[in-house]
Every structure is written in C-alpha cells, then in structure tokens.
C-alpha positions as a Markdown table, in Angstrom:
| # | Residue | x | y | z |
|---|---|---|---|---|
| 1 | Unk | -4.1 | 3.9 | 14.3 |
| 2 | Unk | -5.0 | 3.9 | 10.6 |
| 3 | Unk | -5.2 | 0.2 | 10.3 |
| 4 | Unk | -7.5 | 0.1 | 13.4 |
| 5 | Unk | -9.7 | 2.7 | 11.8 |
| 6 | Unk | -9.9 | 0.8 | 8.5 |
| 7 | Unk | -10.9 | -2.4 | 10.4 |
| 8 | Unk | -13.6 | -0.5 | 12.3 |
| 9 | Unk | -15.2 | 0.7 | 9.1 |
| 10 | Unk | -14.9 | -2.7 | 7.5 |
| 11 | Unk | -16.6 | -4.2 | 10.6 |
| 12 | Unk | -19.3 | -1.6 | 10.2 |
| 13 | Unk | -19.9 | -2.7 | 6.6 |
| 14 | Unk | -20.2 | -6.3 | 7.7 |
| 15 | Unk | -22.8 | -5.5 | 10.3 |
| 16 | Unk | -24.8 | -2.9 | 8.3 |
| 17 | Unk | -24.8 | -4.9 | 5.1 |
| 18 | Unk | -25.2 | -8.6 | 6.1 |
| 19 | Unk | -25.0 | -11.1 | 3.4 |
| 20 | Unk | -23.4 | -8.7 | 0.9 |
| 21 | Unk | -20.1 | -10.5 | 0.7 |
| 22 | Unk | -19.1 | -9.1 | -2.7 |
| 23 | Unk | -19.6 | -5.5 | -1.5 |
| 24 | Unk | -17.5 | -6.3 | 1.6 |
| 25 | Unk | -14.8 | -7.9 | -0.5 |
| 26 | Unk | -14.6 | -4.8 | -2.8 |
| 27 | Unk | -14.5 | -2.4 | 0.2 |
| 28 | Unk | -11.8 | -4.4 | 1.9 |
| 29 | Unk | -9.6 | -4.5 | -1.2 |
| 30 | Unk | -9.9 | -0.7 | -1.7 |
| 31 | Unk | -9.5 | 0.3 | 2.0 |
| 32 | Unk | -6.5 | -1.9 | 2.7 |
| 33 | Unk | -4.7 | -0.8 | -0.4 |
| 34 | Unk | -5.1 | 2.9 | 0.4 |
| 35 | Unk | -3.6 | 2.7 | 3.9 |
| 36 | Unk | -0.3 | 4.3 | 2.7 |
| 37 | Unk | -2.4 | 7.4 | 1.5 |
| 38 | Unk | -4.3 | 7.5 | 4.8 |
| 39 | Unk | -1.1 | 7.4 | 6.8 |
| 40 | Unk | 0.4 | 10.2 | 4.6 |
| 41 | Unk | -2.6 | 12.6 | 4.7 |
| 42 | Unk | -4.7 | 12.8 | 7.9 |
| 43 | Unk | -7.5 | 14.8 | 6.2 |
| 44 | Unk | -9.3 | 11.7 | 5.0 |
| 45 | Unk | -9.7 | 10.2 | 8.5 |
| 46 | Unk | -10.4 | 13.7 | 10.0 |
| 47 | Unk | -13.2 | 14.2 | 7.5 |
| 48 | Unk | -14.6 | 10.7 | 7.9 |
| 49 | Unk | -14.2 | 10.0 | 4.2 |
| 50 | Unk | -14.2 | 6.2 | 4.7 |
| 51 | Unk | -17.5 | 6.2 | 6.6 |
| 52 | Unk | -19.0 | 8.5 | 4.0 |
| 53 | Unk | -17.7 | 6.9 | 0.8 |
| 54 | Unk | -19.0 | 3.4 | 1.6 |
| 55 | Unk | -22.6 | 4.6 | 2.0 |
| 56 | Unk | -24.5 | 5.1 | -1.3 |
| 57 | Unk | -26.0 | 8.5 | -1.8 |
| 58 | Unk | -29.2 | 6.7 | -2.8 |
| 59 | Unk | -30.3 | 3.1 | -3.2 |
| 60 | Unk | -33.5 | 2.5 | -5.2 |
| 61 | Unk | -35.3 | -0.9 | -5.1 |
| 62 | Unk | -38.4 | -1.4 | -7.1 |
| 63 | Unk | -40.9 | -4.1 | -8.4 |
| 64 | Unk | -40.9 | -4.9 | -12.1 |
| 65 | Unk | -44.1 | -6.5 | -13.3 |
| 66 | Unk | -44.1 | -7.8 | -16.9 |
| 67 | Unk | -46.2 | -10.1 | -19.0 |
| 68 | Unk | -44.8 | -13.3 | -20.6 |
| 69 | Unk | -45.9 | -14.7 | -23.9 |
| 70 | Unk | -48.5 | -16.9 | -22.3 |
| 71 | Unk | -50.1 | -13.8 | -20.8 |
| 72 | Unk | -49.0 | -14.5 | -17.2 |
| 73 | Unk | -47.8 | -11.6 | -15.0 |
| 74 | Unk | -44.2 | -12.1 | -13.9 |
| 75 | Unk | -42.4 | -10.2 | -11.1 |
| 76 | Unk | -38.7 | -9.3 | -10.7 |
| 77 | Unk | -36.7 | -6.9 | -8.6 |
| 78 | Unk | -35.1 | -3.8 | -10.1 |
| 79 | Unk | -32.2 | -1.9 | -8.5 |
| 80 | Unk | -30.3 | 1.4 | -9.0 |
| 81 | Unk | -27.6 | 2.3 | -6.5 |
| 82 | Unk | -26.4 | 5.9 | -7.1 |
| 83 | Unk | -23.2 | 5.7 | -5.1 |
| 84 | Unk | -21.2 | 8.9 | -5.5 |
| 85 | Unk | -21.6 | 12.1 | -7.5 |
| 86 | Unk | -18.6 | 14.0 | -6.1 |
| 87 | Unk | -16.9 | 14.4 | -9.5 |
| 88 | Unk | -19.9 | 14.2 | -11.9 |
| 89 | Unk | -23.3 | 12.7 | -12.7 |
| 90 | Unk | -23.8 | 9.1 | -11.8 |
| 91 | Unk | -22.6 | 6.6 | -14.5 |
| 92 | Unk | -22.6 | 2.9 | -14.5 |
| 93 | Unk | -24.3 | -0.1 | -16.3 |
| 94 | Unk | -27.4 | -2.2 | -15.8 |
| 95 | Unk | -27.0 | -5.9 | -15.3 |
| 96 | Unk | -29.8 | -8.4 | -16.0 |
| 97 | Unk | -28.9 | -11.8 | -14.5 |
| 98 | Unk | -30.6 | -14.1 | -12.0 |
| 99 | Unk | -27.8 | -13.7 | -9.5 |
| 100 | Unk | -28.3 | -9.9 | -9.2 |
| 101 | Unk | -29.0 | -8.7 | -5.7 |
| 102 | Unk | -28.6 | -5.4 | -3.7 |
| 103 | Unk | -25.2 | -6.6 | -2.6 |
| 104 | Unk | -24.1 | -7.3 | -6.2 |
| 105 | Unk | -25.2 | -3.8 | -7.3 |
| 106 | Unk | -23.5 | -2.2 | -4.3 |
| 107 | Unk | -20.2 | -3.9 | -5.0 |
| 108 | Unk | -20.4 | -2.9 | -8.7 |
| 109 | Unk | -21.3 | 0.6 | -7.9 |
| 110 | Unk | -18.6 | 1.0 | -5.3 |
| 111 | Unk | -16.0 | -0.2 | -7.9 |
| 112 | Unk | -17.5 | 2.1 | -10.5 |
| 113 | Unk | -16.7 | 5.2 | -8.3 |
| 114 | Unk | -12.9 | 4.6 | -8.6 |
| 115 | Unk | -12.9 | 3.2 | -12.1 |
| 116 | Unk | -14.7 | 6.3 | -13.4 |
| 117 | Unk | -12.3 | 8.6 | -11.5 |
| 118 | Unk | -9.4 | 6.9 | -13.2 |
| 119 | Unk | -10.6 | 7.8 | -16.6 |
| 120 | Unk | -9.9 | 11.4 | -16.0 |
| 121 | Unk | -13.5 | 12.2 | -17.0 |
| 122 | Unk | -16.1 | 13.9 | -14.9 |
| 123 | Unk | -18.4 | 11.0 | -14.1 |
| 124 | Unk | -19.6 | 9.6 | -10.7 |
| 125 | Unk | -20.2 | 6.0 | -9.8 |
| 126 | Unk | -23.5 | 4.0 | -10.0 |
| 127 | Unk | -24.8 | 0.6 | -11.0 |
| 128 | Unk | -28.1 | -1.1 | -11.4 |
| 129 | Unk | -30.0 | -4.0 | -12.8 |
| 130 | Unk | -32.5 | -6.8 | -12.1 |
| 131 | Unk | -32.6 | -10.5 | -11.3 |
| 132 | Unk | -34.4 | -11.0 | -14.6 |
| 133 | Unk | -32.8 | -13.6 | -16.8 |
| 134 | Unk | -32.9 | -12.7 | -20.6 |
| 135 | Unk | -31.8 | -16.3 | -21.5 |
| 136 | Unk | -34.6 | -18.3 | -23.0 |
| 137 | Unk | -36.9 | -15.3 | -23.3 |
| 138 | Unk | -38.4 | -14.1 | -26.5 |
| 139 | Unk | -37.7 | -10.7 | -28.0 |
| 140 | Unk | -41.2 | -9.7 | -27.1 |
| 141 | Unk | -40.8 | -10.7 | -23.5 |
| 142 | Unk | -37.5 | -8.9 | -23.2 |
| 143 | Unk | -39.1 | -5.8 | -24.7 |
| 144 | Unk | -42.0 | -5.9 | -22.2 |
| 145 | Unk | -39.6 | -6.4 | -19.3 |
| 146 | Unk | -37.4 | -3.5 | -20.4 |
| 147 | Unk | -40.4 | -1.2 | -20.8 |
| 148 | Unk | -41.7 | -2.1 | -17.4 |
| 149 | Unk | -38.2 | -1.7 | -15.8 |
| 150 | Unk | -37.8 | 1.8 | -17.4 |
| 151 | Unk | -41.3 | 2.9 | -16.3 |
| 152 | Unk | -39.9 | 3.1 | -12.8 |
| 153 | Unk | -36.2 | 3.8 | -13.5 |
| 154 | Unk | -36.8 | 6.9 | -15.6 |
| 155 | Unk | -37.8 | 8.9 | -12.5 |
| 156 | Unk | -34.3 | 8.8 | -11.3 |
| 157 | Unk | -32.1 | 9.3 | -14.4 |
| 158 | Unk | -31.2 | 12.0 | -16.9 |
| 159 | Unk | -28.4 | 13.3 | -19.0 |
| 160 | Unk | -27.0 | 15.5 | -16.1 |
| 161 | Unk | -28.1 | 13.3 | -13.3 |
| 162 | Unk | -27.6 | 9.6 | -13.9 |
| 163 | Unk | -26.7 | 7.9 | -17.2 |
| 164 | Unk | -27.1 | 4.1 | -17.2 |
| 165 | Unk | -25.5 | 1.8 | -19.8 |
| 166 | Unk | -25.3 | -1.9 | -20.5 |
| 167 | Unk | -23.6 | -4.7 | -18.6 |
| 168 | Unk | -24.1 | -8.5 | -18.4 |
| 169 | Unk | -27.4 | -9.4 | -20.0 |
| 170 | Unk | -27.9 | -5.9 | -21.3 |
| 171 | Unk | -26.7 | -5.4 | -24.9 |
| 172 | Unk | -27.8 | -3.1 | -27.7 |
| 173 | Unk | -31.2 | -4.9 | -28.0 |
| 174 | Unk | -32.0 | -4.2 | -24.4 |
| 175 | Unk | -30.6 | -0.7 | -24.5 |
| 176 | Unk | -32.9 | 0.0 | -27.5 |
| 177 | Unk | -36.0 | -1.1 | -25.6 |
| 178 | Unk | -35.0 | 0.8 | -22.5 |
| 179 | Unk | -34.2 | 4.0 | -24.4 |
| 180 | Unk | -37.4 | 3.8 | -26.5 |
| 181 | Unk | -39.5 | 3.7 | -23.3 |
| 182 | Unk | -37.4 | 6.5 | -21.7 |
| 183 | Unk | -38.1 | 8.7 | -24.7 |
| 184 | Unk | -41.8 | 7.8 | -24.7 |
| 185 | Unk | -42.2 | 8.7 | -21.0 |
| 186 | Unk | -40.1 | 11.9 | -21.0 |
| 187 | Unk | -40.6 | 13.2 | -24.5 |
| 188 | Unk | -36.8 | 13.8 | -24.6 |
| 189 | Unk | -34.3 | 12.5 | -27.1 |
| 190 | Unk | -31.2 | 13.0 | -25.1 |
| 191 | Unk | -28.1 | 11.2 | -23.8 |
| 192 | Unk | -29.6 | 9.8 | -20.6 |
| 193 | Unk | -28.5 | 6.2 | -21.7 |
| 194 | Unk | -25.3 | 5.1 | -23.4 |
| 195 | Unk | -24.6 | 2.1 | -25.5 |
| 196 | Unk | -27.3 | 3.2 | -28.0 |
| 197 | Unk | -27.4 | 2.2 | -31.6 |
| 198 | Unk | -25.2 | 4.2 | -34.0 |
| 199 | Unk | -28.3 | 5.3 | -35.9 |
| 200 | Unk | -30.0 | 6.8 | -32.9 |
| 201 | Unk | -27.3 | 8.6 | -30.9 |
| 202 | Unk | -24.8 | 5.8 | -30.1 |
| 203 | Unk | -21.0 | 6.0 | -30.6 |
| 204 | Unk | -19.0 | 4.0 | -33.0 |
| 205 | Unk | -16.5 | 1.7 | -31.1 |
| 206 | Unk | -18.7 | 1.6 | -28.0 |
| 207 | Unk | -19.4 | -2.1 | -28.4 |
| 208 | Unk | -15.7 | -2.8 | -28.8 |
| 209 | Unk | -14.5 | -0.4 | -26.1 |
| 210 | Unk | -14.1 | -2.5 | -23.0 |
| 211 | Unk | -12.4 | -5.4 | -24.8 |
| 212 | Unk | -10.2 | -3.2 | -26.9 |
| 213 | Unk | -9.3 | -1.0 | -23.9 |
| 214 | Unk | -8.4 | -4.1 | -21.9 |
| 215 | Unk | -5.9 | -5.2 | -24.5 |
| 216 | Unk | -4.5 | -1.6 | -24.8 |
| 217 | Unk | -4.0 | -1.6 | -21.0 |
| 218 | Unk | -2.3 | -5.0 | -21.0 |
| 219 | Unk | 0.1 | -3.9 | -23.7 |
| 220 | Unk | 1.0 | -0.8 | -21.8 |
| 221 | Unk | 1.7 | -2.9 | -18.7 |
| 222 | Unk | 3.9 | -5.4 | -20.7 |
| 223 | Unk | 5.9 | -2.5 | -22.2 |
| 224 | Unk | 7.2 | -1.5 | -18.8 |
| 225 | Unk | 8.9 | -4.9 | -18.7 |
| 226 | Unk | 10.2 | -4.7 | -22.3 |
| 227 | Unk | 7.4 | -7.0 | -23.5 |
| 228 | Unk | 4.4 | -6.6 | -25.8 |
| 229 | Unk | 1.2 | -8.4 | -26.4 |
| 230 | Unk | 2.2 | -9.4 | -30.0 |
| 231 | Unk | 3.1 | -13.1 | -30.1 |
| 232 | Unk | 1.6 | -13.9 | -26.7 |
| 233 | Unk | -0.7 | -16.9 | -26.2 |
| 234 | Unk | -3.8 | -15.7 | -24.4 |
| 235 | Unk | -6.9 | -17.0 | -22.5 |
| 236 | Unk | -10.1 | -15.0 | -22.4 |
| 237 | Unk | -12.9 | -16.2 | -20.2 |
| 238 | Unk | -16.4 | -15.3 | -21.2 |
| 239 | Unk | -17.9 | -14.9 | -24.6 |
| 240 | Unk | -20.0 | -11.7 | -24.3 |
| 241 | Unk | -19.1 | -8.3 | -25.7 |
| 242 | Unk | -16.0 | -7.8 | -23.5 |
| 243 | Unk | -14.5 | -11.2 | -24.3 |
| 244 | Unk | -15.3 | -11.2 | -28.0 |
| 245 | Unk | -13.7 | -7.8 | -28.6 |
| 246 | Unk | -10.8 | -8.6 | -26.4 |
| 247 | Unk | -10.2 | -11.6 | -28.7 |
| 248 | Unk | -10.7 | -9.5 | -31.8 |
| 249 | Unk | -8.2 | -6.8 | -30.6 |
| 250 | Unk | -5.7 | -9.5 | -29.5 |
| 251 | Unk | -5.8 | -11.0 | -33.0 |
| 252 | Unk | -5.4 | -7.5 | -34.6 |
| 253 | Unk | -2.3 | -6.8 | -32.4 |
| 254 | Unk | -0.7 | -10.1 | -33.3 |
| 255 | Unk | -1.4 | -12.2 | -30.2 |
| 256 | Unk | -2.9 | -15.7 | -30.2 |
| 257 | Unk | -6.1 | -16.1 | -28.1 |
| 258 | Unk | -6.7 | -19.9 | -27.8 |
| 259 | Unk | -9.6 | -20.3 | -25.4 |
| 260 | Unk | -12.8 | -18.7 | -24.2 |
| 261 | Unk | -15.8 | -19.8 | -22.2 |
| 262 | Unk | -19.5 | -19.4 | -21.5 |
| 263 | Unk | -21.8 | -20.7 | -18.7 |
| 264 | Unk | -22.0 | -24.2 | -20.3 |
| 265 | Unk | -18.3 | -24.9 | -21.1 |
| 266 | Unk | -14.9 | -23.9 | -22.5 |
| 267 | Unk | -13.5 | -24.1 | -26.0 |
| 268 | Unk | -9.7 | -24.6 | -26.6 |
| 269 | Unk | -8.5 | -23.9 | -30.1 |
| 270 | Unk | -4.8 | -24.5 | -30.0 |
| 271 | Unk | -4.1 | -22.9 | -33.4 |
| 272 | Unk | -6.0 | -19.7 | -32.3 |
| 273 | Unk | -9.7 | -18.8 | -32.1 |
| 274 | Unk | -11.6 | -17.8 | -35.2 |
| 275 | Unk | -13.3 | -14.5 | -34.3 |
| 276 | Unk | -15.7 | -14.7 | -37.3 |
| 277 | Unk | -17.1 | -18.0 | -36.1 |
| 278 | Unk | -17.3 | -16.8 | -32.5 |
| 279 | Unk | -19.3 | -13.8 | -33.5 |
| 280 | Unk | -21.6 | -15.9 | -35.6 |
| 281 | Unk | -22.3 | -18.3 | -32.7 |
| 282 | Unk | -22.5 | -15.7 | -29.9 |
| 283 | Unk | -23.8 | -12.5 | -31.5 |
| 284 | Unk | -26.0 | -13.7 | -34.3 |
| 285 | Unk | -27.3 | -17.1 | -33.0 |
| 286 | Unk | -26.8 | -16.4 | -29.3 |
| 287 | Unk | -25.9 | -20.1 | -29.0 |
| 288 | Unk | -23.6 | -22.2 | -26.9 |
| 289 | Unk | -19.9 | -22.4 | -27.6 |
| 290 | Unk | -20.5 | -26.1 | -28.3 |
| 291 | Unk | -21.6 | -24.9 | -31.7 |
| 292 | Unk | -18.2 | -23.2 | -32.3 |
| 293 | Unk | -16.6 | -26.6 | -31.5 |
| 294 | Unk | -18.9 | -28.3 | -34.0 |
| 295 | Unk | -17.7 | -25.8 | -36.7 |
| 296 | Unk | -14.1 | -26.6 | -35.9 |
| 297 | Unk | -13.3 | -30.3 | -35.4 |
| 298 | Unk | -9.7 | -29.4 | -34.3 |
| 299 | Unk | -11.1 | -27.5 | -31.3 |
| 300 | Unk | -11.5 | -29.1 | -27.9 |
| 301 | Unk | -14.8 | -28.5 | -26.0 |
| 302 | Unk | -14.9 | -29.0 | -22.3 |
| 303 | Unk | -18.4 | -29.1 | -20.8 |
| 304 | Unk | -18.8 | -27.4 | -17.4 |
| 305 | Unk | -19.7 | -30.8 | -15.9 |
| 306 | Unk | -16.2 | -32.0 | -16.6 |
| 307 | Unk | -14.3 | -29.1 | -15.1 |
| 308 | Unk | -11.7 | -29.9 | -12.5 |
| 309 | Unk | -13.3 | -30.0 | -9.0 |
| 310 | Unk | -13.2 | -26.5 | -7.5 |
| 311 | Unk | -11.6 | -25.0 | -10.6 |
| 312 | Unk | -12.3 | -23.6 | -14.0 |
| 313 | Unk | -11.1 | -25.5 | -17.1 |
| 314 | Unk | -10.0 | -22.4 | -19.0 |
| 315 | Unk | -7.3 | -21.5 | -16.5 |
| 316 | Unk | -5.7 | -24.9 | -16.7 |
| 317 | Unk | -4.6 | -24.2 | -20.3 |
| 318 | Unk | -0.9 | -22.9 | -20.7 |
| 319 | Unk | -0.7 | -19.2 | -21.6 |
| 320 | Unk | 1.3 | -16.1 | -21.4 |
| 321 | Unk | -1.5 | -13.7 | -20.6 |
| 322 | Unk | -4.9 | -14.4 | -19.0 |
| 323 | Unk | -7.9 | -12.1 | -19.4 |
| 324 | Unk | -10.7 | -13.0 | -16.9 |
| 325 | Unk | -13.6 | -11.2 | -18.7 |
| 326 | Unk | -16.8 | -13.0 | -17.5 |
| 327 | Unk | -17.9 | -12.2 | -14.0 |
| 328 | Unk | -16.8 | -11.7 | -10.4 |
| 329 | Unk | -14.7 | -14.3 | -8.5 |
| 330 | Unk | -14.3 | -16.5 | -11.5 |
| 331 | Unk | -10.5 | -17.0 | -11.0 |
| 332 | Unk | -9.8 | -18.7 | -7.6 |
| 333 | Unk | -6.6 | -19.8 | -5.8 |
| 334 | Unk | -6.6 | -23.2 | -7.5 |
| 335 | Unk | -7.0 | -21.5 | -10.9 |
| 336 | Unk | -4.1 | -19.1 | -10.0 |
| 337 | Unk | -1.8 | -22.0 | -9.2 |
| 338 | Unk | -2.7 | -23.6 | -12.6 |
| 339 | Unk | -1.9 | -20.3 | -14.4 |
| 340 | Unk | 1.5 | -20.0 | -12.7 |
| 341 | Unk | 2.3 | -23.7 | -13.6 |
| 342 | Unk | 1.2 | -22.9 | -17.2 |
| 343 | Unk | 3.7 | -20.0 | -17.5 |
| 344 | Unk | 1.3 | -17.1 | -17.2 |
| 345 | Unk | 3.1 | -13.8 | -16.8 |
| 346 | Unk | 0.2 | -11.3 | -16.7 |
| 347 | Unk | -3.4 | -11.5 | -15.4 |
| 348 | Unk | -5.4 | -8.6 | -16.9 |
| 349 | Unk | -8.9 | -8.2 | -15.5 |
| 350 | Unk | -11.6 | -7.6 | -18.1 |
| 351 | Unk | -14.5 | -8.1 | -15.7 |
| 352 | Unk | -15.3 | -6.5 | -12.4 |
| 353 | Unk | -13.5 | -8.2 | -9.5 |
| 354 | Unk | -13.1 | -11.6 | -11.3 |
| 355 | Unk | -10.1 | -12.7 | -9.2 |
| 356 | Unk | -10.5 | -13.8 | -5.6 |
| 357 | Unk | -8.3 | -12.1 | -2.9 |
| 358 | Unk | -6.3 | -15.3 | -2.1 |
| 359 | Unk | -5.7 | -15.8 | -5.9 |
| 360 | Unk | -4.4 | -12.2 | -6.2 |
| 361 | Unk | -2.1 | -12.7 | -3.3 |
| 362 | Unk | -0.7 | -15.9 | -4.7 |
| 363 | Unk | -0.2 | -14.4 | -8.2 |
| 364 | Unk | 1.6 | -11.4 | -6.8 |
| 365 | Unk | 3.8 | -13.6 | -4.5 |
| 366 | Unk | 4.8 | -15.6 | -7.6 |
| 367 | Unk | 5.8 | -12.6 | -9.5 |
| 368 | Unk | 2.8 | -12.6 | -12.0 |
| 369 | Unk | 1.9 | -9.1 | -13.2 |
| 370 | Unk | -1.6 | -8.1 | -12.3 |
| 371 | Unk | -3.9 | -5.4 | -13.9 |
| 372 | Unk | -6.9 | -4.7 | -11.7 |
| 373 | Unk | -10.3 | -4.4 | -13.4 |
| 374 | Unk | -11.1 | -0.9 | -12.2 |
| 375 | Unk | -8.2 | 0.2 | -14.4 |
| 376 | Unk | -7.9 | -2.4 | -17.1 |
| 377 | Unk | -11.6 | -2.6 | -18.0 |
| 378 | Unk | -12.4 | 1.2 | -17.8 |
| 379 | Unk | -12.5 | 1.5 | -21.6 |
| 380 | Unk | -16.2 | 0.9 | -21.7 |
| 381 | Unk | -17.3 | 3.6 | -19.3 |
| 382 | Unk | -14.8 | 6.0 | -20.8 |
| 383 | Unk | -16.3 | 5.5 | -24.3 |
| 384 | Unk | -19.7 | 5.9 | -22.8 |
| 385 | Unk | -18.6 | 9.3 | -21.7 |
| 386 | Unk | -17.4 | 10.0 | -25.2 |
| 387 | Unk | -20.9 | 9.0 | -26.4 |
| 388 | Unk | -22.3 | 11.6 | -23.9 |
| 389 | Unk | -19.9 | 14.2 | -25.4 |
| 390 | Unk | -21.1 | 13.5 | -28.9 |
| 391 | Unk | -24.8 | 13.6 | -27.8 |
| 392 | Unk | -24.2 | 17.0 | -26.2 |
| 393 | Unk | -22.7 | 18.5 | -29.3 |
| 394 | Unk | -25.1 | 16.6 | -31.7 |
| 395 | Unk | -22.1 | 15.2 | -33.6 |
| 396 | Unk | -20.8 | 11.7 | -34.4 |
| 397 | Unk | -17.1 | 10.9 | -34.5 |
| 398 | Unk | -15.8 | 8.2 | -36.8 |
| 399 | Unk | -14.5 | 4.9 | -35.5 |
| 400 | Unk | -10.9 | 5.9 | -35.7 |
| 401 | Unk | -11.4 | 9.1 | -33.8 |
| 402 | Unk | -13.1 | 7.2 | -30.9 |
| 403 | Unk | -10.5 | 4.4 | -31.0 |
| 404 | Unk | -7.6 | 6.9 | -30.8 |
| 405 | Unk | -9.2 | 8.6 | -27.8 |
| 406 | Unk | -9.9 | 5.2 | -26.1 |
| 407 | Unk | -6.3 | 4.1 | -26.6 |
| 408 | Unk | -5.0 | 7.4 | -25.1 |
| 409 | Unk | -7.4 | 7.1 | -22.1 |
| 410 | Unk | -6.2 | 3.6 | -21.4 |
| 411 | Unk | -2.6 | 4.8 | -21.7 |
| 412 | Unk | -3.3 | 7.6 | -19.2 |
| 413 | Unk | -5.0 | 5.3 | -16.8 |
| 414 | Unk | -2.0 | 3.0 | -16.8 |
| 415 | Unk | 0.4 | 5.9 | -16.3 |
| 416 | Unk | -1.5 | 7.3 | -13.3 |
| 417 | Unk | -1.8 | 3.9 | -11.7 |
| 418 | Unk | 1.9 | 3.1 | -12.2 |
| 419 | Unk | 3.0 | 6.6 | -11.2 |
| 420 | Unk | 1.0 | 6.4 | -8.0 |
| 421 | Unk | 2.3 | 3.0 | -7.2 |
| 422 | Unk | 5.8 | 4.5 | -7.4 |
| 423 | Unk | 4.8 | 7.5 | -5.3 |
| 424 | Unk | 3.9 | 5.2 | -2.4 |
| 425 | Unk | 6.9 | 2.8 | -2.7 |
| 426 | Unk | 4.8 | 0.0 | -4.3 |
| 427 | Unk | 6.3 | 0.2 | -7.8 |
| 428 | Unk | 4.4 | -2.0 | -10.2 |
| 429 | Unk | 1.6 | -2.8 | -7.7 |
| 430 | Unk | -1.3 | -1.5 | -9.8 |
| 431 | Unk | -3.9 | -2.4 | -7.3 |
| 432 | Unk | -2.4 | 0.0 | -4.8 |
| 433 | Unk | -1.7 | 2.6 | -7.6 |
| 434 | Unk | -5.2 | 2.5 | -9.1 |
| 435 | Unk | -7.1 | 2.5 | -5.8 |
| 436 | Unk | -5.1 | 5.4 | -4.3 |
| 437 | Unk | -5.3 | 7.5 | -7.5 |
| 438 | Unk | -9.1 | 6.9 | -7.9 |
| 439 | Unk | -9.8 | 7.3 | -4.2 |
| 440 | Unk | -7.8 | 10.5 | -3.8 |
| 441 | Unk | -9.6 | 12.3 | -6.7 |
| 442 | Unk | -13.0 | 11.4 | -5.3 |
| 443 | Unk | -12.1 | 12.0 | -1.6 |
| 444 | Unk | -10.6 | 15.4 | -2.3 |
| 445 | Unk | -13.7 | 16.4 | -4.2 |
| 446 | Unk | -15.9 | 15.3 | -1.3 |
| 447 | Unk | -13.8 | 17.4 | 1.1 |
| 448 | Unk | -14.1 | 20.4 | -1.2 |
| 449 | Unk | -17.9 | 20.1 | -1.3 |
| 450 | Unk | -18.4 | 19.8 | 2.4 |
| 451 | Unk | -20.9 | 17.7 | 4.4 |
| 452 | Unk | -23.4 | 16.9 | 1.6 |
C-alpha cells in the first residue's frame, strides 16, 4: 500500500516535471527512505503530504538583461523556487553556473527543506540562481549582472519572507553587489541576504561554516565507531569555499588532506595539501589548480583530459575518508569501487547530492560509512541563520562564539539522524535517519497549519 503510493507520486513527478532528472532523483531518495515512517503513521498519506511537499509553493522564472564590457546586451535566465515555508521563512542559496536550470533549482530547493529542518532552526526551504557563468567575466560585468538579477528578485525576498545566500558561483563579491542593489531598491539595510561582508552585517565564520561543519559531522560519525578524523588521509573534491575550508579544518584537527580538484583537473599532494598556497591560487588569483602544482614540484597534477574513462581522478587515490564537496552526481559507481579498493571507510558529502544512487548502494553494501549532504553540509545554512540572528539584534558575535554554536549544531544534527535511524531499526543508516527526521518535522508542521 505505502510503496504503491510512493511510486504513484514519483510517477507523477516524472510526468509533471519532464527532463528534471535531478529533482526526480532527490525526491526518490527521500520518499523511498521515509517508507518506514509512512508505514508507522498513517497521517502523512491521509493528509496527502507527499503530493503537497513535492510541489513548490512558488516558482519564479525571470529574464536578466545585462550589458557586457563591449556594450552588448546579454540575456540570462533567473530562478527562485520558494519550496516550503512550513517551519519558517524561505532560506537557501543562489547558484550562478551555466548548467543551472529549473530542474536544478527544484532539486536543490527540495533538499534544502529537509536540510534546514535538521538544523533545529526555524527556516524553510528555497533555492535560486541563474545560468550566468561568472568565469571569464570582469568585475564590472559581474556587478552589472548582479544588479540586474536583484532588480527582479528583490520583489520576492525579505528578512521575514525569503533570505537568499551564496552557492556555487556566488561568493562574497557577488553577495556584495546583490545586497547593494537590494538596499538601493528597498531603502532597507536588513538581513534579507546572508553571506554578507563582516563590515556590513555579515557573520564571522560564515565563509568557513559549510567546510568546518562537514568535518565536525564526519568526526561525530567516526566517534560512534571508536575512530576520529585525526590521522586520517582525506580526499576533498572541489576547490571553492566548501572544499577549501574542509581542507583547512581537516589540517587543524590533525588529518591529512592530500587531494582536491577543480573543473580543469586534480592535484595530488602525497605529503599533504598546503592550505596557504591553495587559498592564494583559488581565493586571491581565482586561477587553475595547475598553478598550485607549479608551486609544488612534488605535487602530481592530473588534467581532466587524462581522467579514467567514466570516472574521476580524485577518487582513484587511496584514502580513509572522502569528502565530495564540488557538485551533484560527481561520485559514480566506478568511483565508489575505486574508493573501496583504496581503503575508504567514510564518504562524507560536502556538496548537495554529489553521490549517484548506485554508488551509494554499493558503498553501503561494502560497509563504507555514509554521511548524506543534507545532514553533513548543513553548517552553511545554519550559520546563515546565526547571521540573521545577529542582524535582528544588531550585534556581532566573535569567531569563537559562532564556531562553538556551529560545532554544537552539527553535533545535534548527527545525534538526531543517528537516533532516528535507530528508532526505525536502521541503526547507522544516516540517509534514512536524516530524511525521516527532516521530513517528520516539516510534515507535522504542514498538518498543523491545514490546507494552505
């Protein structure tokens, strides 16, 4: 009965959202993992929660015209999917990348619902962005694009309504331009955007939060099995904010991150990555990791053209813990087999849905511990909410205060996910635990609030 209903809803998604494979993948993972809850409590099917929760409360698509440095008018698509506000105002990042589509934003927004619920904070789920590519653009072009993007988006956001933040392609530079235009259009200096600069309403530790939180979560996971992150050899895909600060925190906690990647290739530094060099290359120069390899002759650089067919070079390197921290579906079955062969004991997702379903199944079948992204990478959105709290009280906490709160939030997320997995006889299955815990909080709130 329950499984049949789940399949009916998933078939509806496939028909009503054609071509949105990532959204369908995210919905299937959640709905299949919450079957034990649906079987234990009939209210969710009686109240048609599945049908209601997979439809965004609002999807906004708009044109973004901007002028490049040659004076030519360019056009991109802008998106904001306000998915669910049952437990609080919409919250979720903006992604600027050429692959962004409505399906991408819906998948990210759907995941955000449950991630935000797991933090224990009162924030709903949303996501947005554009198919604009910041790479190769001048600062002036990026500013003009951000101003045009915000000239439409500002109509739908606000500190008690929807609070965007950054994501791939949207760092503090972009947030600055977006917030400046929001302030100009509304006349308000408020917490309607997070990820701001520290001098103008931002929170200390926000930039580090997703990466730091990911490592805190991994350490909590390992502790259950009498292990710790200290001394572990680690792989971290990506080289943006999440990856860089995952690497930084790993080093601080005594682990040895040896590899990271970008869209052009992978660096493997067997003696351990140099975080200062990485920051100089990626944060200051915004250059390829090949420059890191040039700075370190003992480092191996693998160009993307030389990756194993159908696989990613970084996952072929032996490790104890893998942190996929770049983008969705970056770790496939072939990669998972390489990780198992290389001795990996834990895959801890720093990105949103970076592991394909067949890879997850294989890793779990082989006894590899698995930390799902909606739990393990929730540190960023949690600290965004802490930024909102500081804005509301017109105060600023020091770095240590924010970091302590972040560490406790990640510890609490692990506890609730692990406890829920035990409650439903899936001890240690954090995919089940996280999805049920997040879904139950949101679904119960939807039931309380009626048909709205």
